[in-house]
PyMOL Python script that loads the backbone (N, CA, C, O; Angstrom):
from pymol import cmd

cmd.read_pdbstr("""\
ATOM      1  N   MET A   1       0.835  -1.178   0.000  1.00  0.00           N
ATOM      2  CA  MET A   1       0.000   0.000   0.000  1.00  0.00           C
ATOM      3  C   MET A   1       0.883   1.246   0.000  1.00  0.00           C
ATOM      4  O   MET A   1       1.880   1.323   0.718  1.00  0.00           O
ATOM      5  N   GLU A   2       0.496   2.202  -0.811  1.00  0.00           N
ATOM      6  CA  GLU A   2       1.148   3.504  -0.861  1.00  0.00           C
ATOM      7  C   GLU A   2       0.187   4.522  -0.281  1.00  0.00           C
ATOM      8  O   GLU A   2      -1.030   4.389  -0.408  1.00  0.00           O
ATOM      9  N   LYS A   3       0.748   5.546   0.358  1.00  0.00           N
ATOM     10  CA  LYS A   3      -0.076   6.540   1.032  1.00  0.00           C
ATOM     11  C   LYS A   3       0.595   7.907   0.937  1.00  0.00           C
ATOM     12  O   LYS A   3       1.820   8.012   0.995  1.00  0.00           O
ATOM     13  N   VAL A   4      -0.219   8.954   0.789  1.00  0.00           N
ATOM     14  CA  VAL A   4       0.297  10.322   0.781  1.00  0.00           C
ATOM     15  C   VAL A   4      -0.752  11.242   1.402  1.00  0.00           C
ATOM     16  O   VAL A   4      -1.954  11.037   1.228  1.00  0.00           O
ATOM     17  N   THR A   5      -0.285  12.249   2.122  1.00  0.00           N
ATOM     18  CA  THR A   5      -1.165  13.281   2.667  1.00  0.00           C
ATOM     19  C   THR A   5      -0.754  14.607   2.050  1.00  0.00           C
ATOM     20  O   THR A   5       0.416  14.989   2.086  1.00  0.00           O
ATOM     21  N   VAL A   6      -1.723  15.297   1.487  1.00  0.00           N
ATOM     22  CA  VAL A   6      -1.471  16.578   0.824  1.00  0.00           C
ATOM     23  C   VAL A   6      -2.474  17.612   1.329  1.00  0.00           C
ATOM     24  O   VAL A   6      -3.563  17.265   1.787  1.00  0.00           O
ATOM     25  N   THR A   7      -2.099  18.869   1.239  1.00  0.00           N
ATOM     26  CA  THR A   7      -2.971  19.965   1.655  1.00  0.00           C
ATOM     27  C   THR A   7      -3.593  20.608   0.425  1.00  0.00           C
ATOM     28  O   THR A   7      -2.901  20.900  -0.550  1.00  0.00           O
ATOM     29  N   VAL A   8      -4.893  20.824   0.474  1.00  0.00           N
ATOM     30  CA  VAL A   8      -5.601  21.483  -0.629  1.00  0.00           C
ATOM     31  C   VAL A   8      -5.167  22.943  -0.676  1.00  0.00           C
ATOM     32  O   VAL A   8      -5.345  23.682   0.292  1.00  0.00           O
ATOM     33  N   THR A   9      -4.597  23.354  -1.806  1.00  0.00           N
ATOM     34  CA  THR A   9      -4.137  24.736  -1.973  1.00  0.00           C
ATOM     35  C   THR A   9      -5.043  25.548  -2.879  1.00  0.00           C
ATOM     36  O   THR A   9      -4.948  26.775  -2.919  1.00  0.00           O
ATOM     37  N   ASN A  10      -5.917  24.873  -3.602  1.00  0.00           N
ATOM     38  CA  ASN A  10      -6.840  25.554  -4.495  1.00  0.00           C
ATOM     39  C   ASN A  10      -7.748  26.465  -3.650  1.00  0.00           C
ATOM     40  O   ASN A  10      -8.380  25.983  -2.710  1.00  0.00           O
ATOM     41  N   PRO A  11      -7.828  27.763  -3.960  1.00  0.00           N
ATOM     42  CA  PRO A  11      -8.600  28.705  -3.139  1.00  0.00           C
ATOM     43  C   PRO A  11     -10.064  28.318  -2.930  1.00  0.00           C
ATOM     44  O   PRO A  11     -10.648  28.673  -1.906  1.00  0.00           O
ATOM     45  N   VAL A  12     -10.659  27.607  -3.867  1.00  0.00           N
ATOM     46  CA  VAL A  12     -12.069  27.228  -3.730  1.00  0.00           C
ATOM     47  C   VAL A  12     -12.254  25.747  -3.426  1.00  0.00           C
ATOM     48  O   VAL A  12     -13.373  25.239  -3.489  1.00  0.00           O
ATOM     49  N   GLY A  13     -11.184  25.057  -3.102  1.00  0.00           N
ATOM     50  CA  GLY A  13     -11.279  23.650  -2.724  1.00  0.00           C
ATOM     51  C   GLY A  13     -11.593  22.741  -3.894  1.00  0.00           C
ATOM     52  O   GLY A  13     -11.321  23.066  -5.050  1.00  0.00           O
ATOM     53  N   LEU A  14     -12.172  21.593  -3.570  1.00  0.00           N
ATOM     54  CA  LEU A  14     -12.510  20.613  -4.609  1.00  0.00           C
ATOM     55  C   LEU A  14     -13.960  20.798  -5.053  1.00  0.00           C
ATOM     56  O   LEU A  14     -14.807  19.938  -4.807  1.00  0.00           O
ATOM     57  N   HIS A  15     -14.236  21.912  -5.702  1.00  0.00           N
ATOM     58  CA  HIS A  15     -15.573  22.121  -6.248  1.00  0.00           C
ATOM     59  C   HIS A  15     -15.728  21.272  -7.509  1.00  0.00           C
ATOM     60  O   HIS A  15     -14.859  20.447  -7.792  1.00  0.00           O
ATOM     61  N   ALA A  16     -16.781  21.442  -8.256  1.00  0.00           N
ATOM     62  CA  ALA A  16     -17.134  20.544  -9.359  1.00  0.00           C
ATOM     63  C   ALA A  16     -16.013  20.308 -10.381  1.00  0.00           C
ATOM     64  O   ALA A  16     -15.731  19.162 -10.731  1.00  0.00           O
ATOM     65  N   ARG A  17     -15.381  21.368 -10.856  1.00  0.00           N
ATOM     66  CA  ARG A  17     -14.368  21.188 -11.904  1.00  0.00           C
ATOM     67  C   ARG A  17     -13.155  20.400 -11.413  1.00  0.00           C
ATOM     68  O   ARG A  17     -12.812  19.399 -12.042  1.00  0.00           O
ATOM     69  N   PRO A  18     -12.486  20.795 -10.325  1.00  0.00           N
ATOM     70  CA  PRO A  18     -11.344  20.006  -9.880  1.00  0.00           C
ATOM     71  C   PRO A  18     -11.736  18.602  -9.399  1.00  0.00           C
ATOM     72  O   PRO A  18     -10.950  17.663  -9.519  1.00  0.00           O
ATOM     73  N   ALA A  19     -12.933  18.466  -8.864  1.00  0.00           N
ATOM     74  CA  ALA A  19     -13.399  17.134  -8.453  1.00  0.00           C
ATOM     75  C   ALA A  19     -13.517  16.232  -9.677  1.00  0.00           C
ATOM     76  O   ALA A  19     -13.150  15.057  -9.632  1.00  0.00           O
ATOM     77  N   SER A  20     -14.030  16.789 -10.765  1.00  0.00           N
ATOM     78  CA  SER A  20     -14.153  16.034 -12.010  1.00  0.00           C
ATOM     79  C   SER A  20     -12.782  15.656 -12.562  1.00  0.00           C
ATOM     80  O   SER A  20     -12.585  14.537 -13.034  1.00  0.00           O
ATOM     81  N   LEU A  21     -11.839  16.587 -12.503  1.00  0.00           N
ATOM     82  CA  LEU A  21     -10.486  16.314 -12.990  1.00  0.00           C
ATOM     83  C   LEU A  21      -9.795  15.245 -12.142  1.00  0.00           C
ATOM     84  O   LEU A  21      -9.092  14.389 -12.680  1.00  0.00           O
ATOM     85  N   LEU A  22      -9.990  15.288 -10.830  1.00  0.00           N
ATOM     86  CA  LEU A  22      -9.414  14.265  -9.955  1.00  0.00           C
ATOM     87  C   LEU A  22      -9.999  12.900 -10.277  1.00  0.00           C
ATOM     88  O   LEU A  22      -9.265  11.917 -10.374  1.00  0.00           O
ATOM     89  N   THR A  23     -11.305  12.832 -10.440  1.00  0.00           N
ATOM     90  CA  THR A  23     -11.969  11.570 -10.765  1.00  0.00           C
ATOM     91  C   THR A  23     -11.445  11.014 -12.085  1.00  0.00           C
ATOM     92  O   THR A  23     -11.162   9.822 -12.196  1.00  0.00           O
ATOM     93  N   LYS A  24     -11.322  11.874 -13.067  1.00  0.00           N
ATOM     94  CA  LYS A  24     -10.812  11.452 -14.377  1.00  0.00           C
ATOM     95  C   LYS A  24      -9.382  10.926 -14.249  1.00  0.00           C
ATOM     96  O   LYS A  24      -9.035   9.917 -14.863  1.00  0.00           O
ATOM     97  N   LEU A  25      -8.551  11.604 -13.454  1.00  0.00           N
ATOM     98  CA  LEU A  25      -7.167  11.192 -13.249  1.00  0.00           C
ATOM     99  C   LEU A  25      -7.093   9.795 -12.626  1.00  0.00           C
ATOM    100  O   LEU A  25      -6.395   8.922 -13.141  1.00  0.00           O
ATOM    101  N   VAL A  26      -7.805   9.585 -11.527  1.00  0.00           N
ATOM    102  CA  VAL A  26      -7.665   8.319 -10.803  1.00  0.00           C
ATOM    103  C   VAL A  26      -8.320   7.143 -11.520  1.00  0.00           C
ATOM    104  O   VAL A  26      -7.940   5.994 -11.291  1.00  0.00           O
ATOM    105  N   LYS A  27      -9.298   7.412 -12.384  1.00  0.00           N
ATOM    106  CA  LYS A  27      -9.910   6.327 -13.147  1.00  0.00           C
ATOM    107  C   LYS A  27      -8.917   5.692 -14.117  1.00  0.00           C
ATOM    108  O   LYS A  27      -9.149   4.586 -14.606  1.00  0.00           O
ATOM    109  N   GLY A  28      -7.823   6.377 -14.395  1.00  0.00           N
ATOM    110  CA  GLY A  28      -6.804   5.848 -15.283  1.00  0.00           C
ATOM    111  C   GLY A  28      -5.882   4.830 -14.620  1.00  0.00           C
ATOM    112  O   GLY A  28      -4.994   4.287 -15.277  1.00  0.00           O
ATOM    113  N   PHE A  29      -6.075   4.565 -13.346  1.00  0.00           N
ATOM    114  CA  PHE A  29      -5.244   3.611 -12.620  1.00  0.00           C
ATOM    115  C   PHE A  29      -6.060   2.389 -12.234  1.00  0.00           C
ATOM    116  O   PHE A  29      -7.252   2.491 -11.946  1.00  0.00           O
ATOM    117  N   GLU A  30      -5.412   1.238 -12.232  1.00  0.00           N
ATOM    118  CA  GLU A  30      -6.079  -0.017 -11.909  1.00  0.00           C
ATOM    119  C   GLU A  30      -6.228  -0.246 -10.413  1.00  0.00           C
ATOM    120  O   GLU A  30      -7.144  -0.948  -9.985  1.00  0.00           O
ATOM    121  N   CYS A  31      -5.351   0.327  -9.621  1.00  0.00           N
ATOM    122  CA  CYS A  31      -5.343   0.066  -8.179  1.00  0.00           C
ATOM    123  C   CYS A  31      -6.602   0.608  -7.502  1.00  0.00           C
ATOM    124  O   CYS A  31      -7.296   1.472  -8.038  1.00  0.00           O
ATOM    125  N   ASP A  32      -6.872   0.083  -6.319  1.00  0.00           N
ATOM    126  CA  ASP A  32      -7.964   0.584  -5.490  1.00  0.00           C
ATOM    127  C   ASP A  32      -7.460   1.802  -4.726  1.00  0.00           C
ATOM    128  O   ASP A  32      -6.378   1.766  -4.141  1.00  0.00           O
ATOM    129  N   ILE A  33      -8.236   2.870  -4.730  1.00  0.00           N
ATOM    130  CA  ILE A  33      -7.830   4.110  -4.071  1.00  0.00           C
ATOM    131  C   ILE A  33      -8.953   4.573  -3.150  1.00  0.00           C
ATOM    132  O   ILE A  33     -10.121   4.607  -3.535  1.00  0.00           O
ATOM    133  N   ASP A  34      -8.576   4.925  -1.941  1.00  0.00           N
ATOM    134  CA  ASP A  34      -9.486   5.541  -0.972  1.00  0.00           C
ATOM    135  C   ASP A  34      -8.849   6.853  -0.538  1.00  0.00           C
ATOM    136  O   ASP A  34      -7.634   7.023  -0.639  1.00  0.00           O
ATOM    137  N   PHE A  35      -9.667   7.777  -0.057  1.00  0.00           N
ATOM    138  CA  PHE A  35      -9.107   8.979   0.547  1.00  0.00           C
ATOM    139  C   PHE A  35     -10.041   9.513   1.612  1.00  0.00           C
ATOM    140  O   PHE A  35     -11.242   9.244   1.619  1.00  0.00           O
ATOM    141  N   TYR A  36      -9.440  10.287   2.520  1.00  0.00           N
ATOM    142  CA  TYR A  36     -10.196  10.873   3.608  1.00  0.00           C
ATOM    143  C   TYR A  36      -9.608  12.221   3.966  1.00  0.00           C
ATOM    144  O   TYR A  36      -8.496  12.566   3.567  1.00  0.00           O
ATOM    145  N   LYS A  37     -10.385  12.973   4.730  1.00  0.00           N
ATOM    146  CA  LYS A  37     -10.046  14.368   5.022  1.00  0.00           C
ATOM    147  C   LYS A  37      -9.642  14.538   6.486  1.00  0.00           C
ATOM    148  O   LYS A  37     -10.264  13.981   7.391  1.00  0.00           O
ATOM    149  N   ASN A  38      -8.587  15.320   6.691  1.00  0.00           N
ATOM    150  CA  ASN A  38      -8.144  15.752   8.021  1.00  0.00           C
ATOM    151  C   ASN A  38      -7.977  14.611   9.019  1.00  0.00           C
ATOM    152  O   ASN A  38      -8.366  14.730  10.181  1.00  0.00           O
ATOM    153  N   GLY A  39      -7.397  13.507   8.558  1.00  0.00           N
ATOM    154  CA  GLY A  39      -7.071  12.389   9.431  1.00  0.00           C
ATOM    155  C   GLY A  39      -8.244  11.521   9.849  1.00  0.00           C
ATOM    156  O   GLY A  39      -8.069  10.615  10.664  1.00  0.00           O
ATOM    157  N   ASN A  40      -9.424  11.766   9.321  1.00  0.00           N
ATOM    158  CA  ASN A  40     -10.616  11.022   9.706  1.00  0.00           C
ATOM    159  C   ASN A  40     -10.753   9.751   8.852  1.00  0.00           C
ATOM    160  O   ASN A  40     -11.587   9.693   7.948  1.00  0.00           O
ATOM    161  N   ALA A  41      -9.931   8.740   9.145  1.00  0.00           N
ATOM    162  CA  ALA A  41      -9.900   7.508   8.355  1.00  0.00           C
ATOM    163  C   ALA A  41     -11.177   6.693   8.469  1.00  0.00           C
ATOM    164  O   ALA A  41     -11.378   5.759   7.693  1.00  0.00           O
ATOM    165  N   SER A  42     -12.037   7.020   9.410  1.00  0.00           N
ATOM    166  CA  SER A  42     -13.291   6.281   9.539  1.00  0.00           C
ATOM    167  C   SER A  42     -14.309   6.696   8.467  1.00  0.00           C
ATOM    168  O   SER A  42     -15.325   6.026   8.283  1.00  0.00           O
ATOM    169  N   GLU A  43     -14.034   7.792   7.768  1.00  0.00           N
ATOM    170  CA  GLU A  43     -14.924   8.259   6.696  1.00  0.00           C
ATOM    171  C   GLU A  43     -14.179   8.300   5.368  1.00  0.00           C
ATOM    172  O   GLU A  43     -13.898   9.372   4.834  1.00  0.00           O
ATOM    173  N   LYS A  44     -13.866   7.131   4.849  1.00  0.00           N
ATOM    174  CA  LYS A  44     -13.142   7.047   3.580  1.00  0.00           C
ATOM    175  C   LYS A  44     -14.090   7.250   2.406  1.00  0.00           C
ATOM    176  O   LYS A  44     -15.258   6.860   2.442  1.00  0.00           O
ATOM    177  N   HIS A  45     -13.550   7.871   1.368  1.00  0.00           N
ATOM    178  CA  HIS A  45     -14.300   8.138   0.150  1.00  0.00           C
ATOM    179  C   HIS A  45     -13.577   7.514  -1.036  1.00  0.00           C
ATOM    180  O   HIS A  45     -12.392   7.188  -0.958  1.00  0.00           O
ATOM    181  N   GLN A  46     -14.303   7.354  -2.125  1.00  0.00           N
ATOM    182  CA  GLN A  46     -13.771   6.762  -3.348  1.00  0.00           C
ATOM    183  C   GLN A  46     -13.530   7.857  -4.389  1.00  0.00           C
ATOM    184  O   GLN A  46     -14.493   8.405  -4.925  1.00  0.00           O
ATOM    185  N   PRO A  47     -12.269   8.190  -4.689  1.00  0.00           N
ATOM    186  CA  PRO A  47     -12.027   9.267  -5.646  1.00  0.00           C
ATOM    187  C   PRO A  47     -12.387   8.921  -7.090  1.00  0.00           C
ATOM    188  O   PRO A  47     -12.358   9.793  -7.959  1.00  0.00           O
ATOM    189  N   LYS A  48     -12.724   7.664  -7.354  1.00  0.00           N
ATOM    190  CA  LYS A  48     -13.156   7.298  -8.709  1.00  0.00           C
ATOM    191  C   LYS A  48     -14.632   7.625  -8.920  1.00  0.00           C
ATOM    192  O   LYS A  48     -15.174   7.397 -10.001  1.00  0.00           O
ATOM    193  N   SER A  49     -15.280   8.159  -7.885  1.00  0.00           N
ATOM    194  CA  SER A  49     -16.687   8.559  -7.959  1.00  0.00           C
ATOM    195  C   SER A  49     -16.789  10.063  -7.715  1.00  0.00           C
ATOM    196  O   SER A  49     -16.414  10.548  -6.648  1.00  0.00           O
ATOM    197  N   ILE A  50     -17.293  10.796  -8.694  1.00  0.00           N
ATOM    198  CA  ILE A  50     -17.423  12.245  -8.554  1.00  0.00           C
ATOM    199  C   ILE A  50     -18.327  12.603  -7.380  1.00  0.00           C
ATOM    200  O   ILE A  50     -18.071  13.583  -6.680  1.00  0.00           O
ATOM    201  N   LEU A  51     -19.369  11.828  -7.159  1.00  0.00           N
ATOM    202  CA  LEU A  51     -20.275  12.114  -6.043  1.00  0.00           C
ATOM    203  C   LEU A  51     -19.570  11.949  -4.705  1.00  0.00           C
ATOM    204  O   LEU A  51     -19.809  12.717  -3.773  1.00  0.00           O
ATOM    205  N   SER A  52     -18.710  10.955  -4.610  1.00  0.00           N
ATOM    206  CA  SER A  52     -17.955  10.729  -3.386  1.00  0.00           C
ATOM    207  C   SER A  52     -16.975  11.871  -3.129  1.00  0.00           C
ATOM    208  O   SER A  52     -16.813  12.312  -1.992  1.00  0.00           O
ATOM    209  N   VAL A  53     -16.325  12.345  -4.185  1.00  0.00           N
ATOM    210  CA  VAL A  53     -15.377  13.463  -4.059  1.00  0.00           C
ATOM    211  C   VAL A  53     -16.122  14.725  -3.629  1.00  0.00           C
ATOM    212  O   VAL A  53     -15.655  15.448  -2.749  1.00  0.00           O
ATOM    213  N   MET A  54     -17.261  14.991  -4.234  1.00  0.00           N
ATOM    214  CA  MET A  54     -18.038  16.181  -3.885  1.00  0.00           C
ATOM    215  C   MET A  54     -18.580  16.088  -2.454  1.00  0.00           C
ATOM    216  O   MET A  54     -18.646  17.094  -1.748  1.00  0.00           O
ATOM    217  N   ALA A  55     -18.966  14.889  -2.032  1.00  0.00           N
ATOM    218  CA  ALA A  55     -19.509  14.691  -0.688  1.00  0.00           C
ATOM    219  C   ALA A  55     -18.466  14.974   0.394  1.00  0.00           C
ATOM    220  O   ALA A  55     -18.813  15.323   1.522  1.00  0.00           O
ATOM    221  N   LEU A  56     -17.204  14.824   0.047  1.00  0.00           N
ATOM    222  CA  LEU A  56     -16.135  15.077   1.011  1.00  0.00           C
ATOM    223  C   LEU A  56     -16.115  16.546   1.446  1.00  0.00           C
ATOM    224  O   LEU A  56     -15.812  16.851   2.600  1.00  0.00           O
ATOM    225  N   GLY A  57     -16.437  17.447   0.524  1.00  0.00           N
ATOM    226  CA  GLY A  57     -16.491  18.873   0.851  1.00  0.00           C
ATOM    227  C   GLY A  57     -15.151  19.483   1.214  1.00  0.00           C
ATOM    228  O   GLY A  57     -15.072  20.302   2.130  1.00  0.00           O
ATOM    229  N   ALA A  58     -14.095  19.096   0.509  1.00  0.00           N
ATOM    230  CA  ALA A  58     -12.751  19.601   0.814  1.00  0.00           C
ATOM    231  C   ALA A  58     -12.601  21.062   0.406  1.00  0.00           C
ATOM    232  O   ALA A  58     -12.955  21.453  -0.706  1.00  0.00           O
ATOM    233  N   VAL A  59     -12.070  21.855   1.328  1.00  0.00           N
ATOM    234  CA  VAL A  59     -11.823  23.272   1.072  1.00  0.00           C
ATOM    235  C   VAL A  59     -10.336  23.565   1.261  1.00  0.00           C
ATOM    236  O   VAL A  59      -9.580  22.721   1.742  1.00  0.00           O
ATOM    237  N   LYS A  60      -9.931  24.768   0.876  1.00  0.00           N
ATOM    238  CA  LYS A  60      -8.533  25.165   1.014  1.00  0.00           C
ATOM    239  C   LYS A  60      -8.070  24.963   2.460  1.00  0.00           C
ATOM    240  O   LYS A  60      -8.747  25.359   3.409  1.00  0.00           O
ATOM    241  N   GLY A  61      -6.905  24.340   2.599  1.00  0.00           N
ATOM    242  CA  GLY A  61      -6.329  24.089   3.912  1.00  0.00           C
ATOM    243  C   GLY A  61      -6.617  22.701   4.470  1.00  0.00           C
ATOM    244  O   GLY A  61      -5.945  22.262   5.404  1.00  0.00           O
ATOM    245  N   ASP A  62      -7.603  22.006   3.913  1.00  0.00           N
ATOM    246  CA  ASP A  62      -7.880  20.643   4.367  1.00  0.00           C
ATOM    247  C   ASP A  62      -6.742  19.717   3.965  1.00  0.00           C
ATOM    248  O   ASP A  62      -6.139  19.884   2.905  1.00  0.00           O
ATOM    249  N   GLU A  63      -6.453  18.742   4.815  1.00  0.00           N
ATOM    250  CA  GLU A  63      -5.461  17.717   4.491  1.00  0.00           C
ATOM    251  C   GLU A  63      -6.195  16.490   3.974  1.00  0.00           C
ATOM    252  O   GLU A  63      -7.102  15.972   4.627  1.00  0.00           O
ATOM    253  N   LEU A  64      -5.796  16.033   2.798  1.00  0.00           N
ATOM    254  CA  LEU A  64      -6.381  14.845   2.200  1.00  0.00           C
ATOM    255  C   LEU A  64      -5.346  13.727   2.211  1.00  0.00           C
ATOM    256  O   LEU A  64      -4.208  13.919   1.782  1.00  0.00           O
ATOM    257  N   THR A  65      -5.742  12.575   2.696  1.00  0.00           N
ATOM    258  CA  THR A  65      -4.865  11.416   2.699  1.00  0.00           C
ATOM    259  C   THR A  65      -5.404  10.414   1.688  1.00  0.00           C
ATOM    260  O   THR A  65      -6.560   9.998   1.758  1.00  0.00           O
ATOM    261  N   PHE A  66      -4.550  10.036   0.752  1.00  0.00           N
ATOM    262  CA  PHE A  66      -4.891   9.067  -0.277  1.00  0.00           C
ATOM    263  C   PHE A  66      -4.142   7.773  -0.004  1.00  0.00           C
ATOM    264  O   PHE A  66      -2.949   7.792   0.302  1.00  0.00           O
ATOM    265  N   GLU A  67      -4.842   6.648  -0.114  1.00  0.00           N
ATOM    266  CA  GLU A  67      -4.239   5.328   0.045  1.00  0.00           C
ATOM    267  C   GLU A  67      -4.544   4.521  -1.205  1.00  0.00           C
ATOM    268  O   GLU A  67      -5.693   4.430  -1.635  1.00  0.00           O
ATOM    269  N   ALA A  68      -3.506   3.938  -1.781  1.00  0.00           N
ATOM    270  CA  ALA A  68      -3.673   3.139  -2.990  1.00  0.00           C
ATOM    271  C   ALA A  68      -3.108   1.737  -2.758  1.00  0.00           C
ATOM    272  O   ALA A  68      -2.052   1.567  -2.150  1.00  0.00           O
ATOM    273  N   LYS A  69      -3.838   0.740  -3.257  1.00  0.00           N
ATOM    274  CA  LYS A  69      -3.410  -0.655  -3.134  1.00  0.00           C
ATOM    275  C   LYS A  69      -3.587  -1.318  -4.483  1.00  0.00           C
ATOM    276  O   LYS A  69      -4.673  -1.291  -5.062  1.00  0.00           O
ATOM    277  N   GLY A  70      -2.516  -1.913  -4.981  1.00  0.00           N
ATOM    278  CA  GLY A  70      -2.637  -2.630  -6.240  1.00  0.00           C
ATOM    279  C   GLY A  70      -1.456  -2.425  -7.160  1.00  0.00           C
ATOM    280  O   GLY A  70      -0.430  -1.855  -6.787  1.00  0.00           O
ATOM    281  N   LYS A  71      -1.632  -2.904  -8.361  1.00  0.00           N
ATOM    282  CA  LYS A  71      -0.582  -2.984  -9.373  1.00  0.00           C
ATOM    283  C   LYS A  71       0.170  -1.665  -9.613  1.00  0.00           C
ATOM    284  O   LYS A  71       1.401  -1.654  -9.616  1.00  0.00           O
ATOM    285  N   ASP A  72      -0.540  -0.579  -9.810  1.00  0.00           N
ATOM    286  CA  ASP A  72       0.091   0.704 -10.155  1.00  0.00           C
ATOM    287  C   ASP A  72      -0.054   1.738  -9.034  1.00  0.00           C
ATOM    288  O   ASP A  72      -0.199   2.931  -9.301  1.00  0.00           O
ATOM    289  N   GLU A  73      -0.015   1.283  -7.795  1.00  0.00           N
ATOM    290  CA  GLU A  73      -0.227   2.162  -6.644  1.00  0.00           C
ATOM    291  C   GLU A  73       0.783   3.298  -6.543  1.00  0.00           C
ATOM    292  O   GLU A  73       0.415   4.425  -6.211  1.00  0.00           O
ATOM    293  N   LYS A  74       2.044   3.017  -6.824  1.00  0.00           N
ATOM    294  CA  LYS A  74       3.075   4.069  -6.717  1.00  0.00           C
ATOM    295  C   LYS A  74       2.833   5.176  -7.728  1.00  0.00           C
ATOM    296  O   LYS A  74       2.938   6.358  -7.400  1.00  0.00           O
ATOM    297  N   GLU A  75       2.514   4.800  -8.940  1.00  0.00           N
ATOM    298  CA  GLU A  75       2.257   5.781  -9.995  1.00  0.00           C
ATOM    299  C   GLU A  75       1.014   6.608  -9.662  1.00  0.00           C
ATOM    300  O   GLU A  75       0.989   7.818  -9.884  1.00  0.00           O
ATOM    301  N   ALA A  76      -0.011   5.950  -9.130  1.00  0.00           N
ATOM    302  CA  ALA A  76      -1.254   6.643  -8.785  1.00  0.00           C
ATOM    303  C   ALA A  76      -1.000   7.685  -7.698  1.00  0.00           C
ATOM    304  O   ALA A  76      -1.438   8.830  -7.818  1.00  0.00           O
ATOM    305  N   ILE A  77      -0.302   7.295  -6.651  1.00  0.00           N
ATOM    306  CA  ILE A  77      -0.034   8.217  -5.549  1.00  0.00           C
ATOM    307  C   ILE A  77       0.797   9.406  -6.023  1.00  0.00           C
ATOM    308  O   ILE A  77       0.543  10.543  -5.626  1.00  0.00           O
ATOM    309  N   LYS A  78       1.776   9.146  -6.861  1.00  0.00           N
ATOM    310  CA  LYS A  78       2.608  10.237  -7.389  1.00  0.00           C
ATOM    311  C   LYS A  78       1.762  11.207  -8.216  1.00  0.00           C
ATOM    312  O   LYS A  78       1.894  12.422  -8.068  1.00  0.00           O
ATOM    313  N   ALA A  79       0.899  10.683  -9.078  1.00  0.00           N
ATOM    314  CA  ALA A  79       0.057  11.535  -9.925  1.00  0.00           C
ATOM    315  C   ALA A  79      -0.929  12.351  -9.092  1.00  0.00           C
ATOM    316  O   ALA A  79      -1.157  13.528  -9.373  1.00  0.00           O
ATOM    317  N   ILE A  80      -1.509  11.731  -8.074  1.00  0.00           N
ATOM    318  CA  ILE A  80      -2.453  12.434  -7.204  1.00  0.00           C
ATOM    319  C   ILE A  80      -1.744  13.545  -6.440  1.00  0.00           C
ATOM    320  O   ILE A  80      -2.254  14.661  -6.339  1.00  0.00           O
ATOM    321  N   GLU A  81      -0.578  13.240  -5.908  1.00  0.00           N
ATOM    322  CA  GLU A  81       0.188  14.239  -5.165  1.00  0.00           C
ATOM    323  C   GLU A  81       0.514  15.445  -6.036  1.00  0.00           C
ATOM    324  O   GLU A  81       0.360  16.586  -5.600  1.00  0.00           O
ATOM    325  N   GLU A  82       0.958  15.202  -7.255  1.00  0.00           N
ATOM    326  CA  GLU A  82       1.274  16.292  -8.187  1.00  0.00           C
ATOM    327  C   GLU A  82       0.033  17.107  -8.534  1.00  0.00           C
ATOM    328  O   GLU A  82       0.093  18.334  -8.617  1.00  0.00           O
ATOM    329  N   PHE A  83      -1.090  16.421  -8.735  1.00  0.00           N
ATOM    330  CA  PHE A  83      -2.346  17.086  -9.075  1.00  0.00           C
ATOM    331  C   PHE A  83      -2.777  18.052  -7.971  1.00  0.00           C
ATOM    332  O   PHE A  83      -3.093  19.209  -8.247  1.00  0.00           O
ATOM    333  N   VAL A  84      -2.790  17.585  -6.735  1.00  0.00           N
ATOM    334  CA  VAL A  84      -3.246  18.428  -5.627  1.00  0.00           C
ATOM    335  C   VAL A  84      -2.261  19.560  -5.372  1.00  0.00           C
ATOM    336  O   VAL A  84      -2.671  20.700  -5.153  1.00  0.00           O
ATOM    337  N   LYS A  85      -0.963  19.257  -5.397  1.00  0.00           N
ATOM    338  CA  LYS A  85       0.042  20.295  -5.142  1.00  0.00           C
ATOM    339  C   LYS A  85       0.055  21.370  -6.229  1.00  0.00           C
ATOM    340  O   LYS A  85       0.463  22.503  -5.976  1.00  0.00           O
ATOM    341  N   SER A  86      -0.389  21.020  -7.429  1.00  0.00           N
ATOM    342  CA  SER A  86      -0.403  21.992  -8.525  1.00  0.00           C
ATOM    343  C   SER A  86      -1.678  22.843  -8.539  1.00  0.00           C
ATOM    344  O   SER A  86      -1.866  23.655  -9.445  1.00  0.00           O
ATOM    345  N   GLY A  87      -2.547  22.665  -7.553  1.00  0.00           N
ATOM    346  CA  GLY A  87      -3.759  23.488  -7.488  1.00  0.00           C
ATOM    347  C   GLY A  87      -4.985  22.808  -8.053  1.00  0.00           C
ATOM    348  O   GLY A  87      -5.979  23.472  -8.346  1.00  0.00           O
ATOM    349  N   CYS A  88      -4.935  21.512  -8.209  1.00  0.00           N
ATOM    350  CA  CYS A  88      -6.092  20.733  -8.665  1.00  0.00           C
ATOM    351  C   CYS A  88      -6.565  21.117 -10.064  1.00  0.00           C
ATOM    352  O   CYS A  88      -7.764  21.139 -10.342  1.00  0.00           O
ATOM    353  N   GLY A  89      -5.612  21.417 -10.934  1.00  0.00           N
ATOM    354  CA  GLY A  89      -5.966  21.722 -12.314  1.00  0.00           C
ATOM    355  C   GLY A  89      -6.514  23.109 -12.556  1.00  0.00           C
ATOM    356  O   GLY A  89      -7.032  23.389 -13.637  1.00  0.00           O
ATOM    357  N   GLU A  90      -6.409  23.977 -11.578  1.00  0.00           N
ATOM    358  CA  GLU A  90      -6.952  25.331 -11.730  1.00  0.00           C
ATOM    359  C   GLU A  90      -5.829  26.332 -11.907  1.00  0.00           C
ATOM    360  O   GLU A  90      -6.085  27.528 -12.051  1.00  0.00           O
TER     361      GLU A  90
END
""", "prot")
cmd.dss("prot")
cmd.show_as("cartoon", "prot")
cmd.util.cbc("prot")
cmd.orient("prot")
């Protein structure tokens, strides 16, 4: 399992457009991916589902932890980390 925690830097958080871009990004990986906000691992979400990403309600300053398990987990975590650190495509 690979894991990374990143801080949302996008001024408006993960609203519809960046949520859609994140979902599109992670759907390109075969591994299973979960993520949660601000250390609350009891409420994991599925980033391959736009509704799940939107339900998380991530705003600027929130810490998101992504966990990936499977064949391409390292590549997935690296791509997700770069995506969030770059401002979520905005």
